[in-house]
Every structure is written in C-alpha cells, then in structure tokens.
TORKE-496415 format. One record per atom (N, C-alpha, C): residue in three letters; residue number from 1; x negated, y negated, z negated; atom name. Coordinates in Angstrom, 3 decimals. Layout:
N
ATOM mardren votor x y z drengu
ATOM ALA NUM X Y Z CA
...
//
This chain:
151
ATOM mardren votor x y z drengu
ATOM MET 1 -32.916 -3.287 -36.285 N
ATOM MET 1 -33.848 -3.959 -35.368 CA
ATOM MET 1 -33.892 -3.253 -34.046 C
ATOM ASN 2 -33.782 -3.966 -32.955 N
ATOM ASN 2 -33.782 -3.439 -31.638 CA
ATOM ASN 2 -35.237 -3.490 -31.086 C
ATOM ILE 3 -35.871 -2.323 -30.828 N
ATOM ILE 3 -37.203 -2.288 -30.371 CA
ATOM ILE 3 -37.274 -1.636 -29.013 C
ATOM SER 4 -38.078 -2.254 -28.141 N
ATOM SER 4 -38.326 -1.702 -26.852 CA
ATOM SER 4 -39.703 -1.134 -26.766 C
ATOM ILE 5 -39.771 0.129 -26.331 N
ATOM ILE 5 -41.040 0.826 -26.175 CA
ATOM ILE 5 -41.344 0.950 -24.665 C
ATOM GLN 6 -42.460 0.423 -24.232 N
ATOM GLN 6 -42.848 0.421 -22.802 CA
ATOM GLN 6 -44.262 0.874 -22.647 C
ATOM PRO 7 -44.574 1.445 -21.434 N
ATOM PRO 7 -46.008 1.690 -21.214 CA
ATOM PRO 7 -46.838 0.410 -21.178 C
ATOM ILE 8 -48.067 0.506 -21.666 N
ATOM ILE 8 -48.968 -0.617 -21.631 CA
ATOM ILE 8 -49.133 -1.160 -20.209 C
ATOM ALA 9 -48.987 -2.440 -19.981 N
ATOM ALA 9 -49.170 -3.085 -18.723 CA
ATOM ALA 9 -50.300 -4.130 -18.854 C
ATOM GLU 10 -50.899 -4.494 -17.737 N
ATOM GLU 10 -51.936 -5.448 -17.702 CA
ATOM GLU 10 -51.475 -6.786 -18.343 C
ATOM SER 11 -50.279 -7.136 -18.244 N
ATOM SER 11 -49.740 -8.356 -18.791 CA
ATOM SER 11 -49.687 -8.320 -20.348 C
ATOM ASP 12 -49.929 -7.157 -20.917 N
ATOM ASP 12 -50.032 -7.040 -22.397 CA
ATOM ASP 12 -51.404 -7.207 -22.908 C
ATOM PHE 13 -52.423 -7.249 -22.046 N
ATOM PHE 13 -53.805 -7.123 -22.509 CA
ATOM PHE 13 -54.196 -8.200 -23.475 C
ATOM GLU 14 -53.850 -9.454 -23.213 N
ATOM GLU 14 -54.274 -10.540 -24.061 CA
ATOM GLU 14 -53.685 -10.389 -25.497 C
ATOM GLU 15 -52.446 -10.099 -25.570 N
ATOM GLU 15 -51.804 -9.839 -26.873 CA
ATOM GLU 15 -52.367 -8.638 -27.556 C
ATOM LEU 16 -52.651 -7.639 -26.771 N
ATOM LEU 16 -53.196 -6.385 -27.374 CA
ATOM LEU 16 -54.579 -6.583 -27.996 C
ATOM VAL 17 -55.399 -7.317 -27.303 N
ATOM VAL 17 -56.768 -7.623 -27.834 CA
ATOM VAL 17 -56.676 -8.235 -29.236 C
ATOM SER 18 -55.700 -9.169 -29.397 N
ATOM SER 18 -55.486 -9.789 -30.703 CA
ATOM SER 18 -54.942 -8.696 -31.686 C
ATOM LEU 19 -54.097 -7.894 -31.316 N
ATOM LEU 19 -53.577 -6.831 -32.196 CA
ATOM LEU 19 -54.735 -5.788 -32.464 C
ATOM PHE 20 -55.595 -5.498 -31.560 N
ATOM PHE 20 -56.688 -4.588 -31.831 CA
ATOM PHE 20 -57.579 -5.179 -32.937 C
ATOM GLN 21 -57.822 -6.503 -32.845 N
ATOM GLN 21 -58.606 -7.163 -33.901 CA
ATOM GLN 21 -57.874 -7.118 -35.264 C
ATOM GLU 22 -56.550 -7.293 -35.246 N
ATOM GLU 22 -55.758 -7.204 -36.481 CA
ATOM GLU 22 -55.971 -5.787 -37.062 C
ATOM PHE 23 -55.868 -4.758 -36.193 N
ATOM PHE 23 -55.997 -3.423 -36.694 CA
ATOM PHE 23 -57.414 -3.141 -37.223 C
ATOM ALA 24 -58.411 -3.691 -36.600 N
ATOM ALA 24 -59.809 -3.516 -37.020 CA
ATOM ALA 24 -59.951 -4.179 -38.452 C
ATOM ILE 25 -59.347 -5.321 -38.668 N
ATOM ILE 25 -59.377 -5.940 -39.982 CA
ATOM ILE 25 -58.663 -5.086 -40.959 C
ATOM PHE 26 -57.474 -4.523 -40.629 N
ATOM PHE 26 -56.764 -3.639 -41.496 CA
ATOM PHE 26 -57.648 -2.426 -41.908 C
ATOM GLU 27 -58.369 -1.900 -40.983 N
ATOM GLU 27 -59.238 -0.755 -41.197 CA
ATOM GLU 27 -60.526 -1.150 -41.920 C
ATOM LYS 28 -60.673 -2.435 -42.214 N
ATOM LYS 28 -61.842 -2.956 -42.879 CA
ATOM LYS 28 -63.114 -2.809 -42.064 C
ATOM LEU 29 -62.940 -2.905 -40.714 N
ATOM LEU 29 -64.063 -2.783 -39.804 CA
ATOM LEU 29 -64.022 -3.836 -38.709 C
ATOM PRO 30 -63.806 -5.092 -39.054 N
ATOM PRO 30 -63.621 -6.112 -37.961 CA
ATOM PRO 30 -64.798 -6.268 -36.983 C
ATOM ASP 31 -65.973 -5.986 -37.436 N
ATOM ASP 31 -67.145 -6.141 -36.511 CA
ATOM ASP 31 -67.253 -5.043 -35.484 C
ATOM LYS 32 -66.481 -3.965 -35.683 N
ATOM LYS 32 -66.514 -2.846 -34.737 CA
ATOM LYS 32 -65.662 -3.087 -33.517 C
ATOM MET 33 -64.710 -4.053 -33.572 N
ATOM MET 33 -63.869 -4.318 -32.420 CA
ATOM MET 33 -64.570 -5.275 -31.455 C
ATOM THR 34 -65.005 -4.696 -30.374 N
ATOM THR 34 -65.770 -5.448 -29.315 CA
ATOM THR 34 -65.058 -5.466 -27.988 C
ATOM ASN 35 -63.830 -4.995 -27.963 N
ATOM ASN 35 -63.040 -4.943 -26.684 CA
ATOM ASN 35 -62.665 -6.387 -26.318 C
ATOM SER 36 -62.335 -6.626 -25.035 N
ATOM SER 36 -61.942 -7.855 -24.541 CA
ATOM SER 36 -60.937 -7.704 -23.369 C
ATOM VAL 37 -60.289 -8.762 -23.022 N
ATOM VAL 37 -59.325 -8.657 -21.889 CA
ATOM VAL 37 -60.082 -8.314 -20.588 C
ATOM SER 38 -61.291 -8.842 -20.381 N
ATOM SER 38 -62.008 -8.532 -19.143 CA
ATOM SER 38 -62.441 -7.096 -19.150 C
ATOM LYS 39 -62.890 -6.529 -20.302 N
ATOM LYS 39 -63.188 -5.099 -20.384 CA
ATOM LYS 39 -61.978 -4.302 -20.053 C
ATOM MET 40 -60.827 -4.681 -20.642 N
ATOM MET 40 -59.576 -3.867 -20.401 CA
ATOM MET 40 -59.214 -3.892 -18.941 C
ATOM LYS 41 -59.380 -5.040 -18.305 N
ATOM LYS 41 -59.072 -5.126 -16.869 CA
ATOM LYS 41 -60.008 -4.260 -16.039 C
ATOM ALA 42 -61.273 -4.284 -16.359 N
ATOM ALA 42 -62.218 -3.532 -15.629 CA
ATOM ALA 42 -62.070 -1.980 -15.878 C
ATOM GLU 43 -61.513 -1.644 -17.022 N
ATOM GLU 43 -61.391 -0.200 -17.401 CA
ATOM GLU 43 -59.949 0.257 -17.509 C
ATOM LYS 44 -58.994 -0.495 -16.838 N
ATOM LYS 44 -57.578 -0.263 -17.064 CA
ATOM LYS 44 -57.070 1.127 -16.715 C
ATOM GLU 45 -57.762 1.812 -15.788 N
ATOM GLU 45 -57.323 3.168 -15.457 CA
ATOM GLU 45 -57.498 4.176 -16.566 C
ATOM TYR 46 -58.269 3.844 -17.582 N
ATOM TYR 46 -58.469 4.662 -18.776 CA
ATOM TYR 46 -57.562 4.312 -19.949 C
ATOM LEU 47 -56.878 3.181 -19.853 N
ATOM LEU 47 -56.048 2.712 -20.923 CA
ATOM LEU 47 -54.626 3.263 -20.819 C
ATOM LYS 48 -54.295 4.172 -21.654 N
ATOM LYS 48 -52.919 4.767 -21.647 CA
ATOM LYS 48 -52.280 4.521 -23.002 C
ATOM GLY 49 -51.030 4.266 -22.981 N
ATOM GLY 49 -50.332 4.022 -24.290 CA
ATOM GLY 49 -49.044 3.317 -24.100 C
ATOM PHE 50 -48.496 2.841 -25.188 N
ATOM PHE 50 -47.185 2.164 -25.230 CA
ATOM PHE 50 -47.253 0.989 -26.173 C
ATOM THR 51 -46.479 -0.013 -25.835 N
ATOM THR 51 -46.275 -1.173 -26.733 CA
ATOM THR 51 -44.843 -1.124 -27.302 C
ATOM ALA 52 -44.723 -1.770 -28.444 N
ATOM ALA 52 -43.388 -1.890 -29.072 CA
ATOM ALA 52 -43.129 -3.375 -29.269 C
ATOM ARG 53 -41.997 -3.828 -28.752 N
ATOM ARG 53 -41.611 -5.232 -28.858 CA
ATOM ARG 53 -40.236 -5.361 -29.470 C
ATOM ASP 54 -40.018 -6.360 -30.231 N
ATOM ASP 54 -38.719 -6.637 -30.818 CA
ATOM ASP 54 -37.789 -7.334 -29.793 C
ATOM GLU 55 -36.560 -7.656 -30.210 N
ATOM GLU 55 -35.607 -8.233 -29.346 CA
ATOM GLU 55 -35.979 -9.587 -28.753 C
ATOM ASN 56 -36.977 -10.252 -29.421 N
ATOM ASN 56 -37.453 -11.544 -28.991 CA
ATOM ASN 56 -38.706 -11.424 -28.160 C
ATOM GLY 57 -39.127 -10.184 -27.869 N
ATOM GLY 57 -40.316 -9.991 -27.074 CA
ATOM GLY 57 -41.597 -10.021 -27.849 C
ATOM ASN 58 -41.508 -10.085 -29.180 N
ATOM ASN 58 -42.777 -10.157 -30.006 CA
ATOM ASN 58 -43.371 -8.750 -30.110 C
ATOM LEU 59 -44.677 -8.692 -29.870 N
ATOM LEU 59 -45.437 -7.417 -29.960 CA
ATOM LEU 59 -45.470 -6.960 -31.439 C
ATOM THR 60 -44.885 -5.820 -31.727 N
ATOM THR 60 -44.793 -5.338 -33.054 CA
ATOM THR 60 -45.759 -4.208 -33.326 C
ATOM GLY 61 -46.220 -3.541 -32.335 N
ATOM GLY 61 -47.137 -2.446 -32.478 CA
ATOM GLY 61 -47.564 -1.831 -31.168 C
ATOM TYR 62 -48.468 -0.809 -31.241 N
ATOM TYR 62 -48.923 -0.117 -30.072 CA
ATOM TYR 62 -49.438 1.236 -30.421 C
ATOM VAL 63 -49.512 2.081 -29.426 N
ATOM VAL 63 -50.221 3.357 -29.545 CA
ATOM VAL 63 -50.988 3.562 -28.274 C
ATOM THR 64 -52.232 4.124 -28.414 N
ATOM THR 64 -53.014 4.483 -27.291 CA
ATOM THR 64 -53.478 5.938 -27.352 C
ATOM TYR 65 -53.726 6.553 -26.218 N
ATOM TYR 65 -54.060 7.942 -26.194 CA
ATOM TYR 65 -54.920 8.240 -24.920 C
ATOM PHE 66 -55.587 9.428 -24.944 N
ATOM PHE 66 -56.305 9.838 -23.756 CA
ATOM PHE 66 -56.336 11.374 -23.729 C
ATOM TYR 67 -56.545 11.935 -22.559 N
ATOM TYR 67 -56.643 13.368 -22.436 CA
ATOM TYR 67 -58.057 13.843 -22.835 C
ATOM ALA 68 -58.055 15.027 -23.473 N
ATOM ALA 68 -59.372 15.620 -23.901 CA
ATOM ALA 68 -59.264 17.110 -23.640 C
ATOM TYR 69 -60.415 17.746 -23.568 N
ATOM TYR 69 -60.423 19.194 -23.450 CA
ATOM TYR 69 -61.350 19.717 -24.637 C
ATOM TYR 70 -60.667 20.456 -25.546 N
ATOM TYR 70 -61.356 21.071 -26.660 CA
ATOM TYR 70 -61.595 22.555 -26.346 C
ATOM THR 71 -62.818 22.959 -26.562 N
ATOM THR 71 -63.231 24.343 -26.232 CA
ATOM THR 71 -62.368 25.349 -26.950 C
ATOM TRP 72 -61.960 25.055 -28.137 N
ATOM TRP 72 -61.236 26.147 -28.918 CA
ATOM TRP 72 -59.759 26.180 -28.536 C
ATOM VAL 73 -59.200 25.080 -28.011 N
ATOM VAL 73 -57.722 25.083 -27.677 CA
ATOM VAL 73 -57.377 24.738 -26.302 C
ATOM GLY 74 -58.283 24.033 -25.572 N
ATOM GLY 74 -58.054 23.680 -24.176 CA
ATOM GLY 74 -57.479 22.214 -24.057 C
ATOM LYS 75 -56.664 22.019 -23.080 N
ATOM LYS 75 -56.166 20.676 -22.757 CA
ATOM LYS 75 -55.388 20.086 -23.974 C
ATOM SER 76 -55.768 18.854 -24.299 N
ATOM SER 76 -55.162 18.233 -25.472 CA
ATOM SER 76 -54.985 16.718 -25.188 C
ATOM LEU 77 -54.254 16.121 -26.045 N
ATOM LEU 77 -54.140 14.645 -26.033 CA
ATOM LEU 77 -54.697 14.145 -27.359 C
ATOM TYR 78 -55.410 13.079 -27.243 N
ATOM TYR 78 -55.991 12.426 -28.435 CA
ATOM TYR 78 -55.382 11.046 -28.567 C
ATOM MET 79 -54.723 10.861 -29.721 N
ATOM MET 79 -54.120 9.579 -30.050 CA
ATOM MET 79 -55.151 8.719 -30.718 C
ATOM ASP 80 -55.636 7.737 -29.995 N
ATOM ASP 80 -56.688 6.825 -30.521 CA
ATOM ASP 80 -56.264 5.939 -31.621 C
ATOM ASP 81 -55.236 5.214 -31.300 N
ATOM ASP 81 -54.693 4.231 -32.347 CA
ATOM ASP 81 -53.168 4.290 -32.331 C
ATOM LEU 82 -52.652 4.108 -33.546 N
ATOM LEU 82 -51.240 3.837 -33.764 CA
ATOM LEU 82 -51.203 2.763 -34.783 C
ATOM TYR 83 -50.688 1.605 -34.397 N
ATOM TYR 83 -50.650 0.498 -35.279 CA
ATOM TYR 83 -49.402 -0.327 -35.168 C
ATOM VAL 84 -48.798 -0.620 -36.330 N
ATOM VAL 84 -47.619 -1.412 -36.425 CA
ATOM VAL 84 -47.914 -2.617 -37.300 C
ATOM ARG 85 -47.631 -3.865 -36.832 N
ATOM ARG 85 -47.844 -4.950 -37.712 CA
ATOM ARG 85 -47.117 -4.842 -39.063 C
ATOM GLU 86 -47.806 -5.322 -40.049 N
ATOM GLU 86 -47.313 -5.125 -41.442 CA
ATOM GLU 86 -45.858 -5.596 -41.676 C
ATOM LYS 87 -45.487 -6.664 -41.116 N
ATOM LYS 87 -44.101 -7.204 -41.347 CA
ATOM LYS 87 -43.016 -6.391 -40.629 C
ATOM TYR 88 -43.430 -5.494 -39.725 N
ATOM TYR 88 -42.505 -4.708 -38.990 CA
ATOM TYR 88 -42.434 -3.223 -39.496 C
ATOM ARG 89 -43.342 -2.844 -40.420 N
ATOM ARG 89 -43.408 -1.485 -40.935 CA
ATOM ARG 89 -42.121 -1.148 -41.676 C
ATOM GLY 90 -41.802 0.143 -41.672 N
ATOM GLY 90 -40.603 0.613 -42.318 CA
ATOM GLY 90 -39.309 0.558 -41.460 C
ATOM ASN 91 -39.503 0.192 -40.205 N
ATOM ASN 91 -38.336 0.064 -39.316 CA
ATOM ASN 91 -38.338 1.171 -38.258 C
ATOM GLY 92 -39.141 2.178 -38.438 N
ATOM GLY 92 -39.136 3.358 -37.506 CA
ATOM GLY 92 -39.989 3.068 -36.220 C
ATOM ILE 93 -40.720 1.991 -36.155 N
ATOM ILE 93 -41.479 1.627 -34.950 CA
ATOM ILE 93 -42.657 2.691 -34.811 C
ATOM GLY 94 -43.349 3.011 -35.875 N
ATOM GLY 94 -44.401 3.937 -35.781 CA
ATOM GLY 94 -43.861 5.339 -35.323 C
ATOM SER 95 -42.720 5.741 -35.874 N
ATOM SER 95 -42.141 6.951 -35.427 CA
ATOM SER 95 -41.785 6.970 -33.968 C
ATOM SER 96 -41.235 5.871 -33.477 N
ATOM SER 96 -40.833 5.726 -32.049 CA
ATOM SER 96 -42.108 5.854 -31.193 C
ATOM LEU 97 -43.169 5.165 -31.574 N
ATOM LEU 97 -44.454 5.181 -30.791 CA
ATOM LEU 97 -45.009 6.574 -30.725 C
ATOM ILE 98 -45.151 7.221 -31.911 N
ATOM ILE 98 -45.774 8.509 -31.889 CA
ATOM ILE 98 -44.920 9.544 -31.182 C
ATOM LYS 99 -43.610 9.410 -31.266 N
ATOM LYS 99 -42.725 10.309 -30.553 CA
ATOM LYS 99 -42.947 10.230 -29.067 C
ATOM ARG 100 -43.244 9.009 -28.579 N
ATOM ARG 100 -43.454 8.847 -27.120 CA
ATOM ARG 100 -44.738 9.593 -26.760 C
ATOM VAL 101 -45.747 9.530 -27.634 N
ATOM VAL 101 -46.993 10.239 -27.294 CA
ATOM VAL 101 -46.780 11.748 -27.419 C
ATOM ILE 102 -46.066 12.172 -28.377 N
ATOM ILE 102 -45.731 13.637 -28.526 CA
ATOM ILE 102 -45.062 14.116 -27.224 C
ATOM THR 103 -44.104 13.310 -26.699 N
ATOM THR 103 -43.399 13.607 -25.460 CA
ATOM THR 103 -44.335 13.747 -24.323 C
ATOM VAL 104 -45.355 12.869 -24.221 N
ATOM VAL 104 -46.356 12.915 -23.157 CA
ATOM VAL 104 -47.104 14.247 -23.281 C
ATOM ALA 105 -47.529 14.559 -24.523 N
ATOM ALA 105 -48.349 15.791 -24.703 CA
ATOM ALA 105 -47.528 17.045 -24.353 C
ATOM GLU 106 -46.257 17.060 -24.713 N
ATOM GLU 106 -45.436 18.206 -24.409 CA
ATOM GLU 106 -45.137 18.292 -22.905 C
ATOM THR 107 -44.849 17.132 -22.265 N
ATOM THR 107 -44.528 17.126 -20.838 CA
ATOM THR 107 -45.779 17.538 -20.002 C
ATOM GLU 108 -46.948 17.156 -20.471 N
ATOM GLU 108 -48.153 17.472 -19.780 CA
ATOM GLU 108 -48.764 18.845 -20.196 C
ATOM ASN 109 -47.973 19.625 -20.929 N
ATOM ASN 109 -48.388 20.955 -21.360 CA
ATOM ASN 109 -49.688 20.999 -22.100 C
ATOM CYS 110 -49.902 19.990 -23.018 N
ATOM CYS 110 -51.070 19.951 -23.852 CA
ATOM CYS 110 -50.940 21.029 -24.962 C
ATOM ASN 111 -52.046 21.520 -25.430 N
ATOM ASN 111 -52.043 22.495 -26.441 CA
ATOM ASN 111 -52.129 21.920 -27.850 C
ATOM ARG 112 -52.490 20.584 -27.904 N
ATOM ARG 112 -52.634 19.960 -29.161 CA
ATOM ARG 112 -52.648 18.455 -29.004 C
ATOM LEU 113 -52.115 17.794 -30.032 N
ATOM LEU 113 -52.264 16.305 -30.182 CA
ATOM LEU 113 -53.108 16.131 -31.364 C
ATOM ARG 114 -54.207 15.372 -31.218 N
ATOM ARG 114 -55.094 15.146 -32.338 CA
ATOM ARG 114 -55.265 13.640 -32.561 C
ATOM TRP 115 -55.511 13.241 -33.800 N
ATOM TRP 115 -55.806 11.910 -34.102 CA
ATOM TRP 115 -56.528 11.859 -35.508 C
ATOM GLN 116 -56.943 10.690 -35.905 N
ATOM GLN 116 -57.615 10.549 -37.202 CA
ATOM GLN 116 -56.840 9.599 -38.045 C
ATOM VAL 117 -57.063 9.722 -39.375 N
ATOM VAL 117 -56.468 8.764 -40.322 CA
ATOM VAL 117 -57.518 8.481 -41.396 C
ATOM SER 118 -57.597 7.212 -41.823 N
ATOM SER 118 -58.571 6.885 -42.822 CA
ATOM SER 118 -58.124 7.525 -44.168 C
ATOM HIS 119 -59.139 8.034 -44.877 N
ATOM HIS 119 -58.826 8.739 -46.170 CA
ATOM HIS 119 -58.118 7.914 -47.198 C
ATOM TRP 120 -58.250 6.566 -47.117 N
ATOM TRP 120 -57.669 5.677 -48.098 CA
ATOM TRP 120 -56.275 5.247 -47.690 C
ATOM ASN 121 -55.833 5.574 -46.473 N
ATOM ASN 121 -54.541 5.079 -45.973 CA
ATOM ASN 121 -53.441 6.025 -46.325 C
ATOM GLN 122 -53.057 6.039 -47.624 N
ATOM GLN 122 -52.072 7.026 -48.101 CA
ATOM GLN 122 -50.727 6.960 -47.452 C
ATOM PRO 123 -50.182 5.701 -47.110 N
ATOM PRO 123 -48.889 5.645 -46.432 CA
ATOM PRO 123 -48.952 6.365 -45.059 C
ATOM ALA 124 -50.056 6.220 -44.362 N
ATOM ALA 124 -50.189 6.861 -43.060 CA
ATOM ALA 124 -50.292 8.371 -43.203 C
ATOM ILE 125 -51.073 8.789 -44.200 N
ATOM ILE 125 -51.217 10.222 -44.434 CA
ATOM ILE 125 -49.894 10.851 -44.726 C
ATOM LYS 126 -49.114 10.261 -45.564 N
ATOM LYS 126 -47.722 10.756 -45.884 CA
ATOM LYS 126 -46.846 10.782 -44.649 C
ATOM PHE 127 -46.928 9.718 -43.884 N
ATOM PHE 127 -46.137 9.660 -42.597 CA
ATOM PHE 127 -46.498 10.819 -41.667 C
ATOM TYR 128 -47.837 10.989 -41.490 N
ATOM TYR 128 -48.230 12.076 -40.612 CA
ATOM TYR 128 -47.912 13.453 -41.139 C
ATOM GLU 129 -48.022 13.660 -42.449 N
ATOM GLU 129 -47.661 14.929 -43.022 CA
ATOM GLU 129 -46.130 15.174 -42.847 C
ATOM SER 130 -45.350 14.089 -42.860 N
ATOM SER 130 -43.901 14.270 -42.717 CA
ATOM SER 130 -43.547 14.725 -41.299 C
ATOM LEU 131 -44.441 14.458 -40.406 N
ATOM LEU 131 -44.234 14.932 -39.021 CA
ATOM LEU 131 -44.738 16.373 -38.765 C
ATOM GLY 132 -45.377 16.944 -39.855 N
ATOM GLY 132 -45.845 18.261 -39.719 CA
ATOM GLY 132 -47.371 18.411 -39.386 C
ATOM ALA 133 -48.032 17.275 -39.354 N
ATOM ALA 133 -49.463 17.257 -38.996 CA
ATOM ALA 133 -50.248 17.911 -40.134 C
ATOM GLU 134 -51.312 18.634 -39.736 N
ATOM GLU 134 -52.253 19.229 -40.655 CA
ATOM GLU 134 -53.389 18.240 -40.725 C
ATOM ILE 135 -53.816 17.804 -41.952 N
ATOM ILE 135 -54.869 16.821 -42.039 CA
ATOM ILE 135 -56.112 17.626 -42.491 C
ATOM ASN 136 -57.144 17.622 -41.567 N
ATOM ASN 136 -58.371 18.278 -41.736 CA
ATOM ASN 136 -59.383 17.322 -42.391 C
ATOM LYS 137 -59.860 17.726 -43.506 N
ATOM LYS 137 -60.811 16.838 -44.273 CA
ATOM LYS 137 -62.248 17.359 -44.122 C
ATOM THR 138 -62.584 18.212 -43.136 N
ATOM THR 138 -63.899 18.797 -43.099 CA
ATOM THR 138 -64.838 18.115 -42.037 C
ATOM GLU 139 -64.244 17.262 -41.164 N
ATOM GLU 139 -65.047 16.687 -40.053 CA
ATOM GLU 139 -65.238 15.165 -40.279 C
ATOM MET 140 -66.318 14.698 -39.770 N
ATOM MET 140 -66.667 13.258 -39.890 CA
ATOM MET 140 -66.922 12.723 -38.459 C
ATOM ASN 141 -66.663 11.424 -38.283 N
ATOM ASN 141 -66.952 10.826 -36.963 CA
ATOM ASN 141 -68.385 10.664 -36.736 C
ATOM CYS 142 -68.772 10.840 -35.511 N
ATOM CYS 142 -70.146 10.558 -35.010 CA
ATOM CYS 142 -69.980 9.700 -33.809 C
ATOM ASP 143 -70.558 8.479 -33.838 N
ATOM ASP 143 -70.442 7.562 -32.742 CA
ATOM ASP 143 -71.866 7.255 -32.197 C
ATOM LEU 144 -72.032 7.302 -30.925 N
ATOM LEU 144 -73.260 6.862 -30.279 CA
ATOM LEU 144 -72.799 5.743 -29.388 C
ATOM VAL 145 -73.120 4.489 -29.714 N
ATOM VAL 145 -72.586 3.329 -29.056 CA
ATOM VAL 145 -73.533 2.871 -27.971 C
ATOM PHE 146 -72.989 2.665 -26.769 N
ATOM PHE 146 -73.769 2.150 -25.635 CA
ATOM PHE 146 -73.353 0.724 -25.282 C
ATOM GLU 147 -74.221 -0.176 -25.149 N
ATOM GLU 147 -73.937 -1.567 -24.748 CA
ATOM GLU 147 -73.821 -1.569 -23.256 C
ATOM ASN 148 -72.792 -2.337 -22.793 N
ATOM ASN 148 -72.686 -2.464 -21.297 CA
ATOM ASN 148 -72.483 -3.989 -21.057 C
ATOM ASN 149 -72.396 -4.327 -19.777 N
ATOM ASN 149 -72.340 -5.734 -19.398 CA
ATOM ASN 149 -70.942 -6.352 -19.431 C
ATOM ILE 150 -69.984 -5.524 -19.547 N
ATOM ILE 150 -68.572 -6.097 -19.513 CA
ATOM ILE 150 -68.251 -6.701 -20.897 C
ATOM LYS 151 -67.864 -7.925 -20.907 N
ATOM LYS 151 -67.586 -8.599 -22.156 CA
ATOM LYS 151 -66.122 -8.875 -22.205 C
//
C-alpha cells in the first residue's frame, strides 16, 4: 500500500473532524468530541500534525502533537492523538505517523515525547512497547473543561 504522509493543512479539516469523531467512538467517548471545522480554523496555529492518505487520496489516519514544558525534563513534545482507520491497520501507517512525530521531537531537540494510551487498548500498548516506550500506570487524566463561543 502506497501511503503519503503530509503536514495537516486547512483543506484537511472537514475530513479530520469526521475522523476525530470516529476516534472518539473507538475510545468509547463520543460525547467528548466537541471540535468543529470552524474551531479548527479559528485555532489553526495550534494544530500540528500529519495526515496519512492512500494512493486514492483517502484519509487513512492522522497524528497530532504540541510542544510542552515539563519541569522534570524540560522541552518536550506531546502526541495528542494517533489514529488509523480500522481497515487500514496493519499496513505500517501508525508506524509511519509516529516516526514523523519522533523526527519532529528529535529535530527540535525535545527531551521527551509523551502520549497516553487507554488501558484496554492492548494492540496499541504492544505497538508502543515495541517502539521502546515506557508505559506509566501511576498517573490519571485531570480535565478542567471551559466552554467557549467557537462552535
């Protein structure tokens, strides 16, 4: 399978919102996905990542990241999402996407790349462990959600 990995562009937003919803359903949290194309356009300077498309231009997956500063290690990259549509899994797309993020982290002299994985997602856990990731089971998410006017 011939896959093209490209930086996320504004022309991807509509398809990405649909894929974000698909990922939220996969994570068993469909009500948590409140993003929209208009939000993405208004906040596009914060959206960093890559899309994966097959030879027919179909969106097969995406990865998003942002810079963070952790007091214990300093400048880091946080991978927010890595998602590949089910029918495309097993073709190296996830590996290609995460390798692009790893390259960004290394090029930008980050001290760490961090992300999360759901405790029930054993295929993802095995994949991340195969990359050499250490999976920390001691921390839990804390979210304080703010409502804003961008829909």
